C-alpha positions in Angstrom: -34.6 15.6 -23.5 -31.2 13.9 -23.0 -28.4 16.5 -22.7 -25.5 14.5 -21.2 -23.8 12.4 -23.8 -21.0 10.9 -21.7 -21.6 7.2 -21.0 -19.8 5.1 -18.4 -19.3 1.8 -20.3 -18.1 -1.3 -18.5 -15.1 -3.1 -20.2 -17.2 -6.2 -20.7 -19.6 -4.3 -23.0 -16.8 -2.8 -25.1 -15.3 -6.2 -26.0 -18.3 -7.8 -27.7 -17.9 -10.5 -30.4 -21.2 -9.9 -32.2 -20.9 -8.3 -35.6 -22.8 -5.2 -34.6 -23.3 -2.4 -37.1 -22.3 1.2 -36.4 -25.9 2.1 -35.7 -26.3 -0.9 -33.4 -23.2 0.1 -31.4 -24.5 3.6 -31.0 -28.0 2.5 -29.9 -26.4 0.1 -27.4 -24.4 3.0 -26.0 -27.6 5.0 -25.8 -29.3 2.2 -23.8 -26.3 2.2 -21.4 -26.7 6.0 -21.0 -30.5 5.6 -20.2 -30.0 2.6 -17.9 -27.2 4.2 -15.9 -29.4 7.2 -15.3 -31.8 4.9 -13.4 -29.3 3.1 -11.2 -29.8 5.3 -8.2 -33.5 4.8 -8.4 -33.0 1.0 -8.8 -35.5 1.1 -11.6 -34.8 -1.2 -14.5 -37.8 0.0 -16.4 -37.2 3.1 -18.5 -39.1 5.3 -20.9 -37.8 7.5 -23.7 -38.7 8.7 -27.1 -37.5 7.4 -30.5 -36.5 11.0 -31.2 -34.0 10.8 -28.3 -32.1 8.1 -30.1 -32.5 10.0 -33.4 -30.9 13.1 -31.9 -28.2 11.5 -29.7 -27.1 8.8 -32.2 -27.8 10.8 -35.4 -29.9 8.1 -36.9 -32.7 9.6 -39.0 -34.7 6.5 -39.8 -37.2 5.6 -37.1 -37.8 2.2 -38.8 -34.1 1.4 -38.4 -34.2 2.4 -34.7 -37.2 0.2 -34.0 -35.6 -2.8 -35.7 -32.4 -2.3 -33.7 -34.3 -2.2 -30.4 -36.3 -5.3 -31.4 -33.0 -7.1 -32.1 -31.6 -6.3 -28.7 -34.9 -7.6 -27.2 -34.6 -10.9 -29.1 -30.9 -11.6 -29.2 -28.1 -12.3 -26.8 -24.8 -10.6 -26.9 -21.5 -12.4 -26.4 -19.6 -10.1 -24.1 -16.3 -9.8 -22.1 -14.4 -11.4 -24.9 -10.9 -10.6 -23.4 -11.7 -12.5 -20.1 -14.5 -15.0 -19.7 -16.8 -14.8 -22.7 -20.4 -15.0 -21.6 -23.8 -14.2 -23.0 -26.0 -11.3 -22.0 -29.5 -10.2 -22.8 -29.9 -6.4 -22.6 -33.7 -6.0 -22.9 -36.1 -8.2 -21.1 -39.3 -6.6 -22.4 -39.9 -3.9 -25.1 -43.0 -1.9 -26.0 -43.0 0.7 -28.8 -46.1 2.8 -29.1 -45.8 5.3 -31.9 -42.9 7.4 -30.9 -42.7 6.3 -27.2 -40.5 3.4 -26.0 -40.8 1.5 -22.8 -37.9 -0.8 -22.0 -37.5 -3.3 -19.2 -33.8 -4.0 -18.9 -32.5 -7.4 -17.8 -31.2 -7.7 -14.2 -27.9 -9.0 -15.5 -27.4 -6.0 -17.7 -28.5 -3.6 -15.0 -26.2 -5.2 -12.4 -23.3 -5.1 -14.9 -23.7 -1.3 -15.1 -23.2 -1.0 -11.3 -19.6 -2.1 -11.5 -17.3 0.8 -10.7 -14.9 0.2 -13.5 -15.7 1.8 -16.8 -14.6 3.9 -19.7 -16.1 7.4 -20.1 -17.1 7.5 -23.7 -18.5 10.6 -25.5 -21.5 9.3 -27.5 -21.7 12.4 -29.5 -18.1 12.2 -30.5 -18.6 8.7 -31.7 -21.3 9.7 -34.2 -18.5 11.6 -36.1 -16.7 8.3 -36.9 -17.4 6.6 -40.2 -17.5 2.9 -39.2 -18.3 0.3 -36.5 -14.6 -0.6 -36.5 -13.6 3.0 -35.7 -16.1 3.1 -32.9 -14.8 -0.1 -31.3 -11.2 1.0 -31.5 -12.1 4.4 -30.1 -13.7 2.7 -27.1 -10.6 0.6 -26.6 -8.5 3.7 -26.6 -10.7 5.4 -24.0 -10.7 2.2 -22.0 -6.9 2.4 -21.6 -6.5 6.2 -21.7 -5.0 7.8 -18.6 -4.7 11.6 -18.6 -1.4 11.5 -16.6 0.4 9.5 -19.3 1.5 11.0 -22.5 2.0 7.8 -24.5 -0.1 4.8 -23.9 -0.8 1.3 -25.3 -3.5 -1.2 -25.5 -2.0 -4.5 -24.3 -1.4 -7.0 -27.1 -4.5 -9.0 -28.2 -4.6 -12.3 -29.9 -5.2 -11.7 -33.6 -8.1 -14.2 -33.8 -9.8 -12.6 -30.9 -9.3 -9.1 -32.4 -10.8 -10.3 -35.7 -13.7 -11.7 -33.8 -14.2 -8.4 -32.1 -14.3 -6.7 -35.5 -16.7 -9.3 -36.8 -14.5 -10.9 -39.3 -14.7 -14.7 -39.8 -12.1 -15.0 -42.6 -9.7 -12.2 -43.3 -5.9 -12.2 -43.9 -3.6 -10.0 -41.9 -2.8 -8.1 -45.1 -6.5 -7.4 -45.7 -6.9 -6.5 -42.1 -4.1 -4.0 -42.4 -4.9 -2.4 -45.8 -8.7 -2.4 -45.8 -9.5 -2.0 -42.1 -6.7 -0.7 -39.8 -5.3 2.0 -42.1 -8.7 3.3 -42.7 -9.6 3.3 -39.0 -6.4 5.2 -38.1 -7.2 7.9 -40.7 -10.8 8.2 -39.4 -9.8 8.4 -35.7 -6.9 10.8 -36.2 -9.2 13.1 -38.3 -12.2 13.1 -36.0 -10.8 12.3 -32.5 -8.0 13.9 -30.5 -5.7 10.9 -30.6 -2.7 9.7 -32.7 -2.8 5.9 -33.2 -0.4 3.2 -34.5 -0.4 -0.6 -34.4 2.0 -3.5 -34.7 1.7 -7.2 -35.5 3.7 -9.4 -33.0 4.9 -13.0 -33.1 5.2 -15.4 -30.2 8.7 -16.5 -29.5 9.6 -19.2 -32.0 6.5 -18.6 -34.2 6.8 -17.9 -37.9 3.5 -16.2 -38.2 2.0 -13.2 -36.4 -0.1 -14.1 -33.4 -0.9 -10.7 -31.7 -1.7 -7.1 -32.4 -0.7 -4.2 -30.2 -1.9 -0.6 -30.4 -0.1 2.5 -29.1 -1.7 5.9 -28.9 -1.2 9.4 -27.6 -3.4 12.4 -27.0 -3.1 15.3 -29.3 -1.9 18.5 -27.8 -4.7 21.0 -28.1 -4.1 24.7 -28.0 -5.7 26.1 -24.8 -8.7 28.3 -25.3 -7.9 32.0 -25.0 -9.6 34.4 -22.6 -11.2 37.6 -23.8 -8.2 39.5 -22.5 -5.8 37.3 -24.3 -7.9 37.6 -27.5 -7.8 41.4 -27.3 -4.0 41.3 -26.7 -3.5 39.0 -29.7 -5.6 41.3 -31.9 -3.6 44.3 -30.8 -0.3 42.3 -31.4 -1.5 41.4 -34.9 -2.5 45.0 -35.5 0.9 46.3 -34.5 2.6 43.7 -36.6 0.5 44.7 -39.7 1.3 48.4 -39.0 5.0 47.6 -38.8 4.8 45.6 -42.0 2.9 48.4 -43.7 5.5 51.0 -42.6 8.3 48.7 -43.9 6.5 48.3 -47.2 6.0 52.1 -47.5 9.7 52.6 -46.8 10.7 50.0 -49.3 8.5 51.6 -51.9 10.0 55.0 -51.2 13.5 53.5 -51.6 12.5 51.8 -54.8 11.0 55.1 -56.1 14.3 57.0 -55.2 16.4 54.3 -56.9 14.1 54.5 -60.0 14.4 58.3 -60.0 18.1 58.2 -59.6 18.3 55.7 -62.4 16.2 57.9 -64.7 18.4 60.9 -63.9 21.5 58.8 -64.7 20.0 57.7 -68.0 19.1 61.3 -68.8 22.6 62.5 -68.1 24.0 59.6 -70.2 21.7 60.7 -73.1 22.9 64.3 -72.7 26.5 63.3 -72.7 26.0 61.1 -75.8 24.2 63.9 -77.6 27.0 66.3 -76.8 29.5 63.7 -78.1 27.5 63.2 -81.3 27.2 67.0 -81.8 31.0 67.4 -81.5 31.6 64.5 -83.9 29.3 66.0 -86.5 31.1 69.4 -86.0 34.5 67.8 -86.7 33.1 66.1 -89.8 31.6 69.3 -91.1 
């Protein structure tokens, strides 16, 4: 059973031009996870269960999983789009027997994973995201994330290349902004611990936008409290409630005294008025 969900993903496999679905991207990352676990053994043949993909990638349909694996066995991926685009086949041979899967990875794919330059991506965290676009942008964020920096950016990317990354053949900048980017930002900021913003840029002398640039920052998370700190916080809250209760009791007592004084004043007023009325009637009589 697979328990480690952090994958070390090479940059070339992040920037893929194929229009992969969310599920396909998750399964690709699962295959990277499995393949990297075999690097030390230099074994490009791996075995796993369909249920492993189901549990790790949160894909419930075994039929869908089989189809995705078969597509990776049949098709080439266009990778490394930001540098020198090239094609890569991931799976050289695939055997699926009932619930068991045997995969022979291609040597090119296996060798690519040996490169000591990668983004550490949390596969389980990715499953929370709602779309393939959010998954891709999350991977781009992690690729450029440095813990020592508070505010970071993804260097500007040509708009046509970015649209290719997202799998769009024909989309206006306005559509990209309103239907894709704004939705991605809401998704990432809700599910992942990053704030994200973007900006369209123009080349000098250009009238139209040529690039897109992303800036992001890590959310400041409250540190987890120790048991001792929790107990102190509980005691602090208890004392605060006790103090508020005492203040409320005091306030109620003051209100009661004011009410009593008011009632006594009213009663005295009534008595004075009664005496006055009695005297008036005495004079009349």
